[in-house]
C-alpha positions as CSV (number, residue, x, y, z in Angstrom):
1,M,0.0,0.0,0.0
2,S,1.4,3.4,-1.0
3,T,1.9,6.1,1.6
4,S,-0.7,8.3,-0.1
5,T,-3.3,5.5,-0.2
6,G,-2.7,4.7,3.5
7,A,-3.2,8.4,4.4
8,E,-6.4,8.5,2.3
9,Q,-7.8,5.5,4.0
10,R,-6.9,6.8,7.5
11,R,-8.5,10.1,6.7
12,A,-11.7,8.3,5.6
13,E,-11.7,6.2,8.8
14,L,-11.3,9.3,10.9
15,A,-14.0,11.2,9.0
16,E,-16.4,8.3,9.6
17,N,-15.5,8.1,13.3
18,L,-15.8,11.9,13.7
19,S,-19.3,11.8,12.1
20,R,-20.4,9.1,14.5
21,V,-19.1,11.0,17.5
22,R,-20.8,14.2,16.4
23,E,-24.0,12.4,15.9
24,R,-23.8,11.0,19.5
25,V,-23.1,14.5,20.8
26,D,-26.1,15.9,18.8
27,R,-28.4,13.2,20.1
28,A,-27.2,13.6,23.7
29,C,-27.8,17.4,23.5
30,R,-31.3,17.0,22.0
31,A,-32.2,14.5,24.8
32,A,-31.0,17.0,27.4
33,G,-32.8,19.9,25.7
34,R,-29.5,21.6,24.9
35,D,-28.0,23.2,21.8
36,P,-25.2,21.0,20.3
37,G,-23.2,24.2,19.7
38,E,-22.7,24.4,23.5
39,V,-20.5,21.3,23.5
40,E,-17.0,21.4,22.3
41,L,-15.3,18.2,21.0
42,L,-11.7,17.7,22.2
43,A,-9.8,15.0,20.4
44,V,-7.4,13.1,22.7
45,T,-4.5,12.1,20.5
46,K,-2.2,10.5,23.1
47,T,-0.2,7.5,21.6
48,F,-1.3,8.4,18.1
49,P,1.0,10.1,15.6
50,A,1.1,13.8,14.6
51,S,-0.2,12.7,11.1
52,D,-3.5,11.7,12.8
53,A,-3.7,15.0,14.5
54,A,-3.1,16.7,11.2
55,L,-5.9,14.8,9.5
56,L,-8.3,15.6,12.4
57,A,-7.4,19.3,12.0
58,D,-8.1,19.0,8.2
59,L,-11.5,17.6,9.2
60,G,-12.3,20.7,11.3
61,V,-11.2,19.5,14.8
62,T,-9.6,22.5,16.4
63,G,-9.1,21.2,20.0
64,L,-6.4,18.5,20.5
65,A,-5.4,17.0,23.8
66,E,-2.4,15.1,25.3
67,N,-1.8,13.6,28.7
68,R,2.0,13.3,28.8
69,E,4.4,16.2,28.3
70,Q,7.2,14.2,26.9
71,E,4.9,12.9,24.1
72,A,3.1,16.1,23.5
73,S,6.0,18.5,23.0
74,P,7.5,16.9,19.9
75,K,4.0,16.1,18.5
76,V,3.0,19.8,18.7
77,T,6.3,20.7,16.9
78,E,5.6,18.1,14.2
79,L,2.0,19.2,13.7
80,T,3.2,22.8,13.3
81,A,5.5,21.6,10.5
82,L,2.8,19.5,8.8
83,R,0.1,22.2,9.0
84,P,1.8,25.6,9.5
85,A,-1.3,27.5,8.5
86,T,-3.7,25.5,10.7
87,E,-4.6,26.9,14.1
88,V,-5.4,24.4,16.8
89,R,-5.6,24.7,20.6
90,W,-3.6,22.1,22.6
91,H,-4.9,20.9,25.9
92,M,-3.0,19.2,28.7
93,V,-5.4,16.7,30.3
94,G,-3.1,14.4,32.2
95,Q,-1.7,14.6,35.7
96,L,1.1,17.1,35.7
97,Q,4.1,17.3,38.0
98,R,5.3,20.7,39.0
99,N,8.7,20.2,37.5
100,K,7.1,19.8,34.1
101,A,5.3,23.2,34.2
102,R,8.0,25.1,32.4
103,S,7.9,22.6,29.5
104,V,4.1,22.4,29.3
105,V,3.5,26.2,29.1
106,R,5.7,26.3,25.9
107,W,3.1,24.3,24.0
108,A,-0.2,24.1,25.9
109,D,-3.0,26.6,25.4
110,V,-5.0,25.0,28.2
111,V,-4.1,22.9,31.2
112,E,-7.1,21.0,32.4
113,S,-5.6,19.1,35.3
114,V,-4.7,21.8,37.9
115,D,-5.5,20.1,41.3
116,S,-3.5,22.0,43.9
117,P,-2.3,25.5,44.9
118,R,1.3,24.4,44.4
119,L,0.7,23.3,40.8
120,A,-1.2,26.5,40.1
121,E,1.7,28.5,41.5
122,A,4.2,26.5,39.4
123,L,2.2,27.2,36.3
124,R,1.9,30.9,37.2
125,R,5.6,31.3,37.5
126,A,6.4,29.3,34.3
127,T,3.8,31.2,32.3
128,G,5.2,34.5,33.5
129,R,8.6,33.5,32.5
130,A,7.4,32.3,29.1
131,L,5.6,35.6,28.5
132,D,8.6,37.6,29.4
133,E,10.8,35.5,27.1
134,G,8.4,35.6,24.2
135,E,7.6,31.9,24.3
136,R,3.9,32.7,24.9
137,Q,1.8,35.6,23.7
138,R,-1.1,35.2,26.2
139,P,-1.8,33.9,29.7
140,L,-2.5,30.2,30.2
141,D,-6.1,29.0,30.5
142,V,-6.6,26.5,33.2
143,L,-9.3,24.2,34.6
144,I,-9.4,22.7,38.0
145,Q,-9.6,18.9,38.0
146,V,-12.1,17.8,40.5
147,G,-11.4,14.5,42.2
148,L,-14.4,12.2,41.9
149,D,-12.6,9.0,42.7
150,E,-11.7,8.1,46.3
151,R,-8.9,5.9,45.1
152,T,-5.5,7.6,45.1
153,G,-3.3,8.1,42.1
154,R,-6.0,9.5,39.7
155,G,-5.5,13.1,40.5
156,G,-8.0,15.8,41.2
157,C,-8.7,18.4,43.9
158,P,-10.9,17.2,46.7
159,P,-14.4,18.6,46.1
160,E,-14.5,20.5,49.4
161,E,-11.3,22.3,48.4
162,V,-12.3,23.3,44.8
163,E,-13.7,26.8,45.6
164,E,-10.6,27.7,47.7
165,L,-8.3,26.7,44.9
166,A,-10.5,28.6,42.4
167,E,-10.2,31.7,44.5
168,S,-6.4,31.5,44.7
169,I,-6.1,31.1,40.9
170,T,-8.3,34.1,40.2
171,N,-5.7,36.2,42.1
172,M,-3.0,35.2,39.6
173,N,-2.6,37.3,36.4
174,E,-0.5,34.9,34.4
175,I,-3.1,32.1,34.5
176,H,-6.9,32.4,33.9
177,L,-9.5,30.1,35.5
178,R,-11.9,28.9,32.8
179,G,-13.8,26.1,34.6
180,L,-13.6,22.5,35.9
181,M,-12.6,19.1,34.6
182,A,-13.3,15.7,35.9
183,V,-13.0,12.0,35.1
184,A,-15.8,9.6,36.2
185,P,-14.5,6.9,38.6
186,L,-13.5,3.6,36.9
187,G,-16.3,1.1,37.3
188,G,-18.5,3.6,39.1
189,D,-21.9,5.1,38.1
190,S,-21.1,8.1,35.8
191,D,-24.5,9.6,36.4
192,V,-23.9,9.8,40.2
193,A,-20.4,11.2,39.6
194,F,-21.5,13.8,37.1
195,T,-24.4,14.9,39.3
196,T,-21.9,15.6,42.0
197,L,-19.7,17.5,39.5
198,S,-22.6,19.5,38.2
199,G,-23.4,20.8,41.7
200,I,-19.8,21.8,42.3
201,F,-19.7,23.5,38.9
202,R,-22.8,25.6,39.7
203,R,-21.3,26.8,43.0
204,V,-18.0,27.8,41.3
205,R,-19.8,29.6,38.5
206,R,-21.9,31.6,40.9
207,R,-18.7,32.9,42.6
208,F,-16.5,33.0,39.5
209,P,-18.7,33.7,36.4
210,G,-15.7,33.4,34.0
211,A,-15.2,29.8,35.0
212,D,-18.0,28.6,32.6
213,R,-16.4,25.6,31.0
214,L,-17.1,22.0,32.2
215,S,-14.8,19.4,30.7
216,A,-16.4,16.0,31.4
217,G,-17.3,12.9,29.4
218,M,-15.2,10.6,27.3
219,S,-15.8,7.9,24.7
220,G,-17.8,5.7,27.0
221,D,-19.8,8.2,29.0
222,L,-20.2,11.4,27.0
223,E,-24.0,11.1,26.9
224,S,-24.1,11.1,30.7
225,A,-21.8,14.1,31.0
226,I,-23.8,16.1,28.5
227,A,-27.0,15.4,30.4
228,H,-25.3,16.9,33.5
229,G,-24.0,20.0,31.8
230,S,-20.7,19.2,30.2
231,T,-19.5,21.8,27.7
232,R,-16.5,19.9,26.5
233,V,-16.1,16.2,25.9
234,R,-12.7,14.6,25.6
235,V,-12.8,11.7,23.0
236,G,-10.0,9.4,22.1
237,T,-10.9,5.8,21.3
238,A,-14.2,6.6,19.6
239,L,-12.4,8.9,17.2
240,L,-9.0,7.3,16.7
241,G,-9.6,3.6,17.5
242,G,-8.0,1.3,20.0
243,R,-4.8,2.7,21.4
244,P,-1.6,1.2,20.0
245,I,0.9,-0.3,22.5
246,P,3.5,2.4,23.2
247,S,7.1,1.7,22.3
248,P,9.3,0.8,25.3
């Protein structure tokens, strides 16, 4: 199979998957009495090549997400070379260590996984430096990741601490609070989890009106998330297929 034929087949596969996902979003919005235009589709491209990200951008997907800095940074550079005239917004959606803040702010438009004051401060300092050195042209948008899983290791700010963290972020000029993000617990009831999240989101929005984005819902539970007010769904498998095994 020629390279061009392979690319054409992959584009057709992605286009079909994208159409199916958008139909799911539309149906979920109609069922919830919402406008589909209220819900943004974020393509999670982790473990997939920059060529797939380029094809998704060609198909009109303008939001792309990664969860590991070491994979994202070269991919962003490669996509820029592949599609220099195409504008996309890159989101960091994975757990982030403070010592990676400097690297992440060089490529991320949005960090969705802020879960502590210490990480927020690290991002503030890194963004300020990047702005001073011309590596960024605008402040960093951030979302607070709300912990909905009692098991350790999955990240997230404890629900009872979210408003305090939100207040601290709103006092920082270099980073801007845009809303909340969450992942439903593995094996749990997504409706229960997203009901809890929705209540937290309403409280945060009352105090901080600019925090109006709710990033919740993935390939397996986007309908539930939309029913509970999600404005951004993060979809990987349903768009790109089963994830390849990473190289060692």
